[in-house]
C-alpha positions as CSV (number, residue, x, y, z in Angstrom):
1,M,176.9,-149.8,-28.4
2,P,175.7,-153.3,-27.8
3,D,175.2,-154.5,-24.3
4,D,178.0,-157.1,-24.5
5,L,180.6,-154.6,-25.6
6,P,182.2,-156.9,-28.2
7,G,185.9,-156.7,-28.4
8,R,186.2,-155.0,-24.9
9,P,185.8,-157.9,-22.4
10,V,188.3,-156.4,-20.0
11,A,186.7,-153.0,-20.0
12,D,183.3,-154.6,-19.7
13,N,184.2,-156.6,-16.6
14,F,185.9,-153.5,-15.1
15,A,182.7,-151.4,-15.6
16,R,180.5,-154.1,-14.1
17,R,182.2,-153.7,-10.8
18,F,180.7,-150.2,-10.5
19,A,177.2,-150.8,-11.9
20,P,174.5,-153.5,-11.1
21,P,174.6,-156.4,-13.6
22,E,170.8,-155.8,-14.2
23,L,171.6,-152.5,-16.0
24,Y,173.0,-154.5,-18.9
25,D,169.6,-156.2,-19.4
26,P,167.5,-154.2,-22.0
27,K,164.3,-155.6,-20.5
28,K,165.3,-154.2,-17.0
29,R,166.2,-150.9,-18.5
30,R,162.8,-150.6,-20.2
31,E,161.1,-151.7,-16.9
32,W,162.9,-148.9,-15.1
33,K,162.0,-146.4,-17.9
34,L,165.6,-145.7,-18.8
35,G,164.8,-145.4,-22.5
36,R,163.3,-147.8,-25.0
37,H,166.4,-147.8,-27.2
38,D,170.1,-147.8,-26.5
39,G,170.4,-144.4,-28.0
40,D,167.8,-142.9,-25.6
41,R,169.1,-140.9,-22.7
42,G,167.7,-142.1,-19.3
43,P,168.1,-140.9,-15.7
44,Y,170.9,-142.5,-13.6
45,V,172.1,-141.8,-10.0
46,I,175.8,-141.6,-9.5
47,E,177.2,-142.1,-6.0
48,F,180.4,-140.2,-5.5
49,N,183.6,-141.9,-4.3
50,L,184.1,-140.5,-0.8
51,Q,187.6,-142.1,-0.7
52,H,188.8,-139.8,-3.4
53,I,192.2,-138.4,-2.6
54,E,190.8,-134.8,-2.7
55,G,187.6,-135.7,-0.9
56,L,184.1,-135.1,-2.1
57,S,184.9,-131.9,-4.0
58,G,187.7,-133.8,-5.8
59,A,185.3,-136.5,-6.9
60,I,182.7,-134.0,-8.1
61,A,185.4,-132.1,-10.1
62,A,186.6,-135.4,-11.6
63,L,183.1,-136.4,-12.7
64,E,182.6,-133.0,-14.4
65,A,185.9,-133.5,-16.3
66,R,185.1,-137.1,-17.3
67,L,181.7,-136.0,-18.6
68,A,183.1,-133.0,-20.5
69,A,185.6,-135.3,-22.4
70,L,183.3,-138.3,-22.7
71,N,182.1,-137.7,-26.3
72,G,185.1,-136.0,-27.8
73,D,184.1,-133.4,-30.3
74,A,180.5,-134.4,-30.1
75,P,178.2,-132.7,-27.6
76,A,178.7,-133.8,-24.0
77,P,175.9,-135.2,-21.9
78,P,173.9,-132.7,-19.9
79,R,175.5,-131.5,-16.7
80,P,174.8,-133.5,-13.5
81,D,172.0,-132.5,-11.2
82,Y,173.4,-132.6,-7.7
83,I,170.5,-134.1,-5.7
84,S,172.4,-134.3,-2.4
85,K,176.0,-134.0,-1.1
86,T,176.9,-137.5,-2.2
87,Y,174.6,-138.2,-5.2
88,A,174.1,-136.7,-8.6
89,R,171.5,-137.4,-11.3
90,C,172.8,-137.8,-14.8
91,M,171.0,-138.2,-18.2
92,L,173.0,-140.8,-20.2
93,T,172.6,-143.3,-23.0
94,V,173.6,-146.9,-22.4
95,D,176.8,-146.4,-24.4
96,E,177.6,-143.2,-22.4
97,W,177.3,-144.6,-18.9
98,Q,179.3,-147.7,-19.9
99,R,182.1,-145.6,-21.4
100,L,181.9,-143.2,-18.4
101,L,182.7,-146.1,-16.0
102,V,185.5,-147.3,-18.2
103,A,187.0,-143.8,-18.6
104,D,186.7,-143.2,-14.9
105,G,188.8,-146.3,-14.2
106,E,191.4,-145.5,-16.9
107,W,191.8,-141.9,-15.7
108,A,192.1,-143.1,-12.1
109,A,194.8,-145.7,-13.0
110,R,196.7,-143.1,-15.0
111,E,196.6,-140.5,-12.2
112,A,197.6,-143.1,-9.7
113,R,200.7,-144.0,-11.8
114,D,201.6,-140.4,-12.2
115,A,201.3,-139.9,-8.4
116,S,203.4,-142.9,-7.8
117,D,206.1,-141.7,-10.3
118,S,206.2,-138.2,-8.8
119,S,206.6,-139.6,-5.3
120,G,209.6,-141.7,-6.3
121,S,208.0,-145.0,-5.4
122,T,210.0,-148.0,-6.3
123,P,208.6,-151.0,-8.2
124,S,208.9,-153.1,-5.0
125,G,207.0,-150.5,-2.9
126,P,203.3,-150.5,-2.3
127,P,201.3,-149.2,-5.3
128,I,199.1,-146.2,-4.9
129,D,195.5,-147.4,-4.9
130,S,193.8,-146.2,-8.1
131,M,190.4,-146.3,-6.3
132,R,191.5,-143.1,-4.5
133,Y,191.4,-141.3,-7.9
134,R,188.0,-142.6,-9.1
135,A,185.1,-140.1,-9.2
136,I,182.4,-142.8,-9.2
137,Y,181.7,-145.2,-6.4
138,K,178.6,-146.7,-7.9
139,L,176.2,-146.0,-10.7
140,W,172.5,-146.9,-10.1
141,P,169.3,-146.7,-12.2
142,D,167.1,-143.8,-11.1
143,F,164.3,-146.1,-10.0
144,P,160.7,-145.2,-10.8
145,V,158.7,-144.7,-7.5
146,Q,155.0,-145.0,-7.1
147,S,152.4,-144.3,-4.6
148,Q,151.9,-147.1,-2.3
149,I,139.5,-142.3,8.3
150,Y,137.2,-141.6,10.8
151,R,136.8,-145.3,11.8
152,S,140.5,-145.9,11.9
153,V,141.2,-143.1,14.4
154,A,139.6,-145.2,17.2
155,T,141.5,-148.3,16.1
156,V,144.9,-146.8,17.1
157,K,143.3,-144.9,20.0
158,A,144.1,-141.4,18.6
159,D,140.6,-140.3,19.6
160,A,141.2,-141.3,23.3
161,A,144.7,-139.6,23.2
162,Y,143.0,-136.4,21.9
163,K,140.3,-136.4,24.6
164,S,142.4,-137.5,27.5
165,F,145.8,-135.8,26.9
166,G,145.0,-133.1,24.3
167,A,147.4,-134.8,21.9
168,A,146.5,-132.9,18.8
169,G,149.9,-132.3,17.1
170,A,150.2,-128.6,18.1
171,G,153.6,-127.2,17.4
172,I,154.7,-130.2,15.3
173,V,155.6,-130.0,11.6
174,W,155.4,-133.0,9.3
175,A,156.7,-133.2,5.7
176,V,154.7,-135.3,3.2
177,I,156.8,-136.5,0.3
178,D,154.2,-137.5,-2.3
179,S,152.1,-136.3,-5.2
180,G,151.4,-132.9,-3.6
181,I,148.6,-131.7,-1.3
182,D,145.5,-130.0,-2.5
183,G,145.8,-126.7,-0.6
184,S,142.2,-125.8,-1.4
185,H,140.6,-128.7,0.4
186,Q,138.7,-127.5,3.4
187,H,140.0,-130.3,5.6
188,F,143.3,-128.4,6.1
189,D,141.7,-125.1,7.2
190,V,141.6,-126.0,10.9
191,E,140.7,-123.7,13.8
192,G,143.8,-122.0,15.1
193,G,145.6,-121.9,11.7
194,H,145.8,-123.4,8.3
195,A,147.8,-126.7,8.2
196,L,149.5,-125.7,5.0
197,E,149.4,-121.9,5.0
198,S,150.4,-121.0,8.6
199,P,153.5,-118.7,8.7
200,E,155.8,-121.4,10.0
201,V,155.3,-123.6,6.8
202,R,153.9,-121.3,4.1
203,D,157.2,-120.7,2.3
204,L,158.6,-124.2,2.7
205,H,156.6,-126.2,0.2
206,R,158.6,-127.4,-2.8
207,C,158.0,-129.3,-6.0
208,F,160.8,-131.7,-7.1
209,V,159.0,-133.2,-10.1
210,D,161.0,-132.8,-13.3
211,S,159.3,-129.9,-15.1
212,E,160.1,-127.3,-17.7
213,T,158.0,-124.7,-15.9
214,T,159.8,-121.4,-15.6
215,F,159.2,-118.2,-13.8
216,L,160.9,-114.9,-14.6
217,G,162.9,-117.0,-17.2
218,I,164.4,-119.2,-14.5
219,P,163.6,-123.0,-14.4
220,V,161.6,-123.8,-11.2
221,L,163.9,-126.7,-10.5
222,A,167.1,-124.9,-11.4
223,P,170.2,-126.0,-9.5
224,A,171.7,-123.8,-6.9
225,P,172.5,-120.9,-6.7
226,I,169.4,-119.8,-8.6
227,D,166.9,-122.1,-6.9
228,P,164.8,-120.4,-4.2
229,D,166.9,-121.9,-1.4
230,G,170.1,-120.5,-2.9
231,L,168.7,-117.0,-3.3
232,D,168.7,-116.2,0.4
233,R,172.4,-115.6,0.4
234,P,173.1,-112.7,-2.1
235,N,176.6,-111.4,-2.7
236,P,177.6,-109.4,0.4
237,N,179.1,-106.7,-1.9
238,A,175.9,-106.3,-3.9
239,S,174.1,-103.0,-4.0
240,E,170.8,-102.5,-2.3
241,Q,169.1,-102.5,-5.7
242,E,170.7,-105.8,-6.7
243,R,169.7,-107.2,-3.3
244,E,166.1,-106.2,-3.9
245,V,166.1,-107.9,-7.3
246,F,167.5,-111.0,-5.6
247,R,164.7,-110.9,-3.0
248,Q,161.9,-110.4,-5.5
249,K,163.3,-113.2,-7.7
250,R,163.4,-115.6,-4.7
251,K,159.9,-114.6,-3.6
252,A,158.5,-115.3,-7.1
253,L,160.2,-118.7,-7.2
254,I,158.9,-119.6,-3.8
255,E,155.4,-118.7,-4.9
256,E,155.7,-120.9,-7.9
257,H,157.0,-123.8,-5.8
258,R,154.1,-123.4,-3.4
259,R,151.6,-123.3,-6.3
260,L,153.0,-126.6,-7.7
261,A,153.4,-128.3,-4.4
262,L,149.9,-127.4,-3.2
263,T,148.4,-128.9,-6.3
264,D,147.6,-132.6,-6.4
265,D,146.5,-133.8,-9.8
266,F,146.8,-137.4,-8.8
267,G,145.1,-137.3,-5.4
268,H,147.3,-139.7,-3.4
269,G,149.3,-137.1,-1.4
270,T,146.1,-135.2,-0.3
271,H,144.6,-138.5,0.9
272,V,147.8,-139.3,2.9
273,A,148.0,-135.8,4.3
274,G,144.4,-135.8,5.5
275,I,145.1,-138.9,7.6
276,I,148.0,-137.1,9.4
277,A,146.4,-133.8,10.1
278,G,143.4,-131.5,9.6
279,T,139.7,-131.9,10.4
280,G,136.3,-131.6,8.8
281,K,135.6,-127.8,8.8
282,S,132.7,-126.6,10.9
283,G,129.8,-125.4,8.7
284,S,130.9,-127.1,5.6
285,T,129.0,-129.9,3.8
286,I,131.0,-133.1,4.0
287,R,130.3,-135.7,1.3
288,L,131.6,-139.2,1.8
289,L,132.3,-141.5,-1.2
290,E,132.7,-145.2,-0.5
291,R,133.2,-148.2,-2.7
292,V,130.4,-150.7,-3.1
293,E,131.4,-154.4,-3.0
294,E,129.6,-156.3,-5.7
295,V,129.1,-160.1,-6.1
296,T,130.3,-161.5,-9.4
297,A,128.7,-164.3,-11.4
298,R,131.1,-166.7,-9.7
299,G,129.9,-165.6,-6.2
300,E,133.1,-163.6,-5.5
301,L,133.3,-160.1,-4.0
302,E,135.0,-157.4,-6.0
303,R,135.3,-153.7,-5.5
304,G,132.8,-151.9,-7.6
305,Q,132.0,-148.2,-8.3
306,F,131.9,-145.4,-5.7
307,R,128.6,-144.2,-4.3
308,Q,127.8,-141.3,-2.0
309,T,126.9,-142.8,1.3
310,G,125.7,-139.5,2.8
311,T,127.0,-136.5,4.7
312,L,128.8,-136.3,8.0
313,P,129.1,-133.8,10.9
314,A,132.5,-132.0,10.7
315,G,133.8,-133.4,14.0
316,Q,133.5,-137.0,12.9
317,I,136.4,-136.7,10.3
318,R,139.7,-135.8,11.8
319,G,143.4,-136.6,11.2
320,M,145.5,-138.4,13.7
321,A,147.0,-135.0,14.8
322,P,144.5,-132.4,13.6
323,N,146.6,-129.4,14.7
324,C,149.9,-130.6,13.1
325,R,151.4,-128.4,10.4
326,L,152.2,-130.0,7.0
327,I,154.9,-129.3,4.4
328,S,154.2,-130.6,0.9
329,L,157.3,-131.9,-0.9
330,R,156.0,-133.1,-4.3
331,V,157.9,-135.9,-6.0
332,L,155.1,-137.6,-8.1
333,D,153.5,-136.3,-11.2
334,G,149.8,-136.2,-12.2
335,N,149.9,-140.0,-13.0
336,G,151.4,-140.9,-9.6
337,E,154.9,-141.6,-11.1
338,G,158.3,-140.2,-10.1
339,R,162.0,-141.0,-9.6
340,S,164.0,-142.1,-6.6
341,S,166.3,-139.1,-7.3
342,D,163.4,-136.7,-6.6
343,V,162.8,-138.4,-3.3
344,I,166.5,-138.1,-2.4
345,R,166.4,-134.4,-3.3
346,A,163.3,-133.9,-1.0
347,L,165.0,-135.8,1.9
348,N,168.2,-133.7,1.4
349,Y,166.1,-130.5,1.3
350,V,164.7,-131.4,4.8
351,R,168.1,-132.2,6.2
352,E,170.3,-129.6,4.6
353,R,167.9,-126.6,4.1
354,L,165.0,-126.8,6.6
355,N,166.9,-128.3,9.5
356,D,170.2,-126.6,9.0
357,N,170.3,-125.9,12.7
358,P,170.0,-129.3,14.5
359,K,169.2,-127.6,17.8
360,L,166.1,-126.0,16.3
361,L,164.3,-128.4,14.0
362,R,161.7,-126.9,11.7
363,V,160.6,-130.4,10.5
364,H,160.1,-133.1,13.1
365,G,159.0,-136.0,10.8
366,V,158.6,-137.2,7.3
367,N,156.0,-139.5,5.7
368,L,157.0,-141.7,2.8
369,S,154.1,-143.4,1.2
370,V,156.0,-143.9,-2.0
371,G,158.6,-146.4,-3.0
372,Y,159.7,-149.2,-5.3
373,E,160.2,-153.0,-5.2
374,F,163.6,-154.0,-3.7
375,D,165.7,-156.2,-6.0
376,P,168.2,-158.3,-3.8
377,E,170.6,-158.7,-6.7
378,M,171.0,-154.9,-7.1
379,F,172.6,-154.0,-3.8
380,A,172.7,-155.0,-0.1
381,C,169.3,-154.7,1.5
382,G,168.9,-151.3,3.2
383,Q,172.0,-149.9,1.5
384,S,170.4,-148.3,-1.6
385,P,170.9,-144.5,-2.1
386,I,167.3,-143.8,-1.0
387,C,167.7,-145.9,2.1
388,A,171.1,-144.3,2.9
389,E,169.5,-140.9,2.7
390,V,166.6,-141.9,5.0
391,N,169.1,-143.2,7.6
392,R,171.1,-139.9,7.4
393,L,167.9,-137.9,7.9
394,V,167.0,-140.0,11.0
395,Q,170.4,-139.6,12.4
396,S,170.0,-135.8,12.1
397,G,167.0,-136.0,14.4
398,V,164.0,-136.5,12.1
399,V,161.4,-139.3,12.4
400,V,160.9,-141.1,9.0
401,V,157.8,-143.2,8.5
402,A,157.7,-145.4,5.4
403,A,155.1,-147.6,3.8
404,A,156.1,-151.3,3.7
405,G,154.6,-151.7,0.2
406,N,151.7,-153.5,-1.4
407,T,153.6,-156.5,-2.9
408,G,152.9,-159.1,-0.2
409,F,150.7,-161.2,-2.4
410,G,151.2,-162.8,-5.8
411,T,150.7,-165.7,-8.1
412,V,153.1,-168.7,-8.3
413,A,153.0,-171.9,-10.4
414,A,151.8,-175.0,-8.5
415,S,151.5,-178.3,-10.3
416,I,149.2,-177.7,-13.3
417,R,147.7,-174.3,-12.2
418,A,148.7,-171.0,-10.7
419,T,148.0,-170.4,-7.0
420,K,147.7,-167.0,-5.2
421,V,149.9,-166.9,-2.1
422,G,151.4,-164.5,0.4
423,L,155.0,-163.6,-0.4
424,S,157.9,-163.1,2.1
425,N,160.9,-160.8,1.6
426,T,158.7,-158.2,-0.2
427,I,159.4,-155.1,1.8
428,N,159.8,-152.1,-0.6
429,D,162.5,-149.4,-0.5
430,P,162.7,-147.1,1.4
431,G,161.0,-149.3,3.9
432,N,164.2,-151.4,4.1
433,A,166.1,-148.5,5.7
434,E,167.1,-149.6,9.1
435,F,166.2,-146.4,11.0
436,A,162.9,-145.9,9.2
437,I,159.6,-146.9,11.0
438,T,158.2,-149.3,8.3
439,V,154.5,-149.8,8.4
440,G,152.3,-152.6,7.1
441,A,148.5,-152.6,6.8
442,T,145.7,-154.1,8.8
443,H,141.9,-153.8,8.9
444,R,140.5,-150.3,9.7
445,D,138.4,-151.2,12.7
446,A,138.8,-155.0,13.5
447,P,142.6,-155.8,13.3
448,Y,142.4,-158.5,15.9
449,T,139.8,-160.3,13.9
450,Y,141.1,-159.9,10.4
451,G,144.8,-159.6,11.1
452,V,147.3,-158.3,8.5
453,S,146.1,-157.2,5.1
454,Y,146.8,-159.7,2.3
455,F,148.5,-157.2,0.1
456,S,150.8,-155.8,2.8
457,S,154.5,-156.5,2.1
458,K,156.0,-159.0,4.4
459,G,159.5,-159.5,5.9
460,P,162.1,-160.4,6.7
461,T,164.3,-158.0,4.8
462,G,166.7,-159.3,2.3
463,D,169.5,-159.3,5.0
464,G,167.3,-161.0,7.7
465,R,166.0,-158.0,9.7
466,I,162.5,-157.9,11.1
467,K,160.2,-155.7,9.0
468,P,157.6,-154.3,9.0
469,D,158.1,-152.6,12.3
470,L,154.4,-152.4,13.1
471,V,151.0,-152.3,11.3
472,A,148.2,-149.7,11.2
473,P,144.9,-149.4,9.5
474,G,145.2,-149.5,5.7
475,E,142.0,-151.0,4.3
476,R,139.2,-148.7,3.0
477,I,140.5,-145.7,4.8
478,T,138.4,-142.5,4.5
479,S,140.3,-139.3,3.9
480,C,140.4,-136.2,1.6
481,G,139.6,-136.7,-2.0
482,A,141.4,-134.7,-4.7
483,G,142.7,-134.8,-8.3
484,K,142.0,-137.5,-10.9
485,R,140.9,-140.1,-8.2
486,L,138.2,-137.8,-6.9
487,K,136.9,-136.9,-10.4
488,K,136.7,-140.5,-11.3
489,A,134.9,-141.4,-8.1
490,I,132.4,-138.5,-8.5
491,A,131.8,-139.6,-12.1
492,S,131.0,-143.1,-11.0
493,T,128.3,-141.9,-8.7
494,G,126.4,-140.2,-11.5
495,L,126.1,-137.0,-9.4
496,A,127.1,-133.5,-10.5
497,P,130.2,-132.2,-8.6
498,D,129.3,-129.8,-5.8
499,D,132.2,-127.3,-5.6
500,G,131.0,-126.0,-2.2
501,S,131.4,-129.4,-0.5
502,A,134.4,-131.1,1.1
503,Y,134.8,-134.5,-0.5
504,Y,136.2,-137.5,1.3
505,M,136.7,-140.9,-0.2
506,E,138.1,-144.4,0.5
507,D,141.5,-145.8,-0.4
508,S,143.5,-148.8,0.6
509,G,147.2,-149.7,0.9
510,T,150.2,-149.4,3.2
511,S,150.3,-145.8,1.8
512,M,147.3,-145.2,4.1
513,A,148.8,-147.1,7.0
514,A,152.0,-145.1,7.2
515,P,150.3,-141.7,7.8
516,H,148.4,-143.2,10.7
517,V,151.8,-143.7,12.4
518,S,153.1,-140.3,11.3
519,G,150.1,-138.6,12.7
520,A,150.2,-140.6,15.9
521,I,153.9,-139.7,16.5
522,A,153.1,-136.0,15.8
523,A,150.4,-136.2,18.4
524,F,152.8,-137.9,20.8
525,L,155.6,-135.3,20.3
526,S,153.1,-132.4,20.8
527,I,152.7,-133.5,24.5
528,R,156.0,-135.3,25.1
529,R,158.3,-132.7,23.6
530,E,161.4,-134.0,25.3
531,F,161.5,-136.6,22.6
532,I,161.7,-134.1,19.7
533,G,165.0,-134.7,17.9
534,K,165.2,-138.3,19.3
535,P,163.8,-140.4,16.5
536,L,165.4,-143.7,17.6
537,D,163.9,-143.3,21.1
538,V,160.5,-142.5,19.5
539,K,160.8,-145.7,17.3
540,R,161.7,-147.8,20.4
541,I,158.7,-146.4,22.3
542,F,156.2,-147.1,19.6
543,L,157.5,-150.5,18.8
544,S,157.6,-151.6,22.4
545,T,154.0,-150.4,23.0
546,A,152.4,-151.8,19.9
547,S,149.7,-154.4,20.6
548,P,150.5,-157.9,19.1
549,L,147.8,-159.3,16.9
550,G,149.0,-162.9,17.4
551,R,150.2,-163.2,13.8
552,E,153.5,-164.2,12.3
553,R,156.2,-161.7,13.3
554,Y,157.2,-161.0,9.7
555,F,153.6,-160.1,8.9
556,E,152.8,-157.8,11.8
557,G,156.2,-156.7,13.1
558,H,155.7,-155.7,16.8
559,G,151.9,-155.4,16.4
560,V,149.3,-152.7,15.7
561,L,149.9,-149.0,16.6
562,D,148.6,-148.0,20.1
563,L,149.0,-144.3,20.7
564,I,147.6,-144.4,24.3
565,R,150.1,-147.0,25.4
566,A,152.9,-145.0,23.8
567,I,151.9,-141.9,25.7
568,Q,151.4,-143.7,29.0
569,S,154.7,-145.6,28.7
570,V,156.6,-142.3,29.4
């Protein structure tokens, strides 16, 4: 069906109330990878109408009925994937989602009229609001999300906190929502227990990347009740043999999830995780790969190939909170691409599954070095589905740290030529979430001299709030190498890979700045445990103790992270 829905202007206008206008633009749909042609099915996120007369369950049942009847005798669209209590992911064509919104309105109007007639309402009486019978509150594109050290430890004073207070992250668990974590990297095999394989986290890793991988004939990402987190509640009337089959099936699925989540083909998540926790393993050979800056013919500096700059003693490379435990929640594929619905599922997994007992948190914080550019015409700033889910998680007692984004610099037309300038209002989602601690980037060891990184996304938010909240080192940060990025870096050195070595490499971006804050907070909570479960108090402490760089507030937020000041303030 064409985008302008010829002959149905009323229906078209009605549908547009419940979907962003940009979804009607074919160029935008291609940009968001919703299908190249109108007949292609693409991923959309449906926000349920919580005002439904029968509550959330009524809205879900209504959506199922609408979808089943949508195509008449033709095959219906695939069943929704319920990514959280209030959101579902649906695969729909352009024609299907437009007709779905129209059908939802028509069904709701008819049901409201029937309810009005059965209640004996008079024409002069107040009409029953048809909105209370709608299944869908809003339909969104499932946005594509993308990925966004030893010198930087001293910059935020994590080394001093470790030596003076023993702030090493012991007893704290942090979830890394990213491209996975390479569980074989020696950095995570720390003294006192493996950061990823210790009993308290071993069975909690999950992969949320869309995949056809199956185990025992069951899709790894199958919806409840046959996903691993639904298999721990067998039928109470089942026989012992049936219970044992249930347990073995769940165990096999958990093993498969762990295998996928502790694999990082892209390399981004491993680099992020290494900044938060872990340390160079004693006795191992540590090889450091750094980029060489080359001078071009025009006399400009540009980033060249990697080179091996030598080996380092194990103790010189350490995460912000070396003894913190990590949970890998994989949402990006081997190319560093994913969907916002996968991030929402991961956030919901932490809130509903892992922290189902709010008095006993199994996860204390989450790092989000993934996101997408915010479009102010799509929705109110900070109110997107992914931002709403972040705020819910924080309100449940979990600290959420988000990268501000790397879109703070661009090219604009000026007179007869293009000029490169810094750009305001460029904070990415989920960094726009009010309760998230949003982190911009600065120089790794001289922030007061060089200030805020040129690429770091800048505030204010689209609705006028101060963001980023603070800044942390994000330029040429050394951390664990893995996946395609490491292979490419090794290839550029001309050296043969040494499988017995622990490789570390440089990377830059607010993706590297955010885990500095995550690790610092994990270190803080390990010695100031009264603040566990109080993320807004933690945010207040770290913002009030950040050290100003003397730059514009919408560039630096409250200043650069200062762990020692945060610890001493309480």
